[in-house]
C-alpha positions in Angstrom: 82.3 146.7 101.0 83.1 142.7 100.5 84.8 141.0 103.2 88.6 140.6 102.9 89.5 137.1 101.6 91.3 136.2 105.4 88.6 137.6 107.2 86.0 135.4 105.3 88.9 132.4 106.2 89.2 133.3 109.7 84.5 133.4 110.1 84.0 130.2 108.8 87.1 128.7 110.8 85.7 130.1 113.6 82.2 128.2 112.6 83.5 125.1 111.7 85.7 125.3 115.8 82.5 126.3 116.9 80.5 123.4 115.1 83.3 120.6 117.4 82.8 122.3 120.1 78.8 121.1 119.9 79.6 118.0 118.4 81.6 117.2 121.6 78.9 116.0 123.7 76.9 114.6 121.5 79.7 111.8 120.3 81.8 111.5 123.8 78.4 110.3 125.9 77.9 113.3 127.1 80.3 113.4 129.8 81.6 116.2 131.5 84.7 116.6 130.5 82.8 117.1 126.3 80.7 119.5 127.7 82.9 121.6 129.4 84.3 122.8 125.3 80.7 124.7 124.9 81.7 127.8 126.1 84.0 127.9 124.0 81.8 126.9 121.3 80.3 129.8 122.0 82.9 132.3 121.8 83.3 130.8 118.1 80.0 131.4 117.3 80.5 135.1 118.5 83.7 135.7 116.6 82.2 134.0 113.4 79.9 136.6 113.4 82.0 139.9 114.6 84.8 138.6 111.7 81.9 138.4 109.1 80.9 142.0 110.3 84.9 143.1 109.7 85.9 144.5 113.5 89.2 144.5 113.3 89.9 144.7 117.6 87.4 141.0 117.5 90.2 139.7 114.7 93.0 140.5 117.4 91.0 138.5 120.6 90.1 135.9 117.6 93.6 135.9 117.2 94.6 135.3 120.5 92.0 132.3 120.9 92.5 130.5 118.7 96.3 130.3 118.8 95.1 129.6 123.1 92.4 127.2 121.9 95.5 124.9 119.5 97.7 124.6 122.4 94.4 123.6 125.0 93.1 121.3 122.0 96.9 119.8 121.5 97.6 119.1 125.5 93.7 117.6 126.1 94.5 115.5 123.0 98.0 114.5 125.1 96.2 113.5 127.9 93.5 110.3 128.7 90.8 111.7 127.1 86.4 110.7 125.9 86.6 113.2 123.1 87.2 111.6 120.1 91.2 111.9 118.8 89.2 113.1 115.4 87.5 115.5 116.7 89.9 116.7 118.9 92.3 117.2 115.1 89.4 118.4 113.9 89.4 121.3 116.3 92.7 121.9 115.7 93.0 122.0 112.1 90.3 125.1 112.5 91.7 127.1 115.2 95.2 127.1 113.4 92.5 128.4 110.1 91.5 130.6 111.9 95.0 132.0 113.7 97.6 132.1 110.2 94.2 133.8 108.1 94.3 136.2 110.9 97.7 136.7 111.6 98.0 137.1 107.1 95.0 139.7 108.0 96.8 142.2 110.7 100.3 141.4 109.2 100.0 143.0 105.5 101.7 145.2 104.5 101.4 148.7 103.6 101.1 148.0 100.3 98.2 145.0 100.2 96.7 147.7 102.1 92.8 150.1 100.4 94.2 153.1 99.7 91.5 154.2 101.6 93.2 152.3 104.9 96.6 153.5 104.2 96.0 157.5 103.9 94.2 157.2 107.6 97.3 155.6 108.8 99.4 158.4 107.5 96.9 161.2 108.1 96.3 160.7 111.9 
């Protein structure tokens, strides 16, 4: 089964976010604040792999994490931080890409779904 375009874009955004979260300690002189982004990087790696395997339930979790991630990055960016501005902007862009693509993936109309998926919903 081919991967849906919006799901592919969400998985790509999650992978980019993962890389940026793991890059934070290296560009921030290994500060404790930058290391605190590493657990989120692990989650984004797991979300990227799960989204590539078309797990719809994981799409909901990734959507929520992307919304939380954008807000958290904006809060961190608004305060004094040793993490470079360009890195935080990249994280915001990647998380926003995940959120938007998953929004369109999760809330598409019935006419845009595959016929088998529509039939399964109407029968059960």
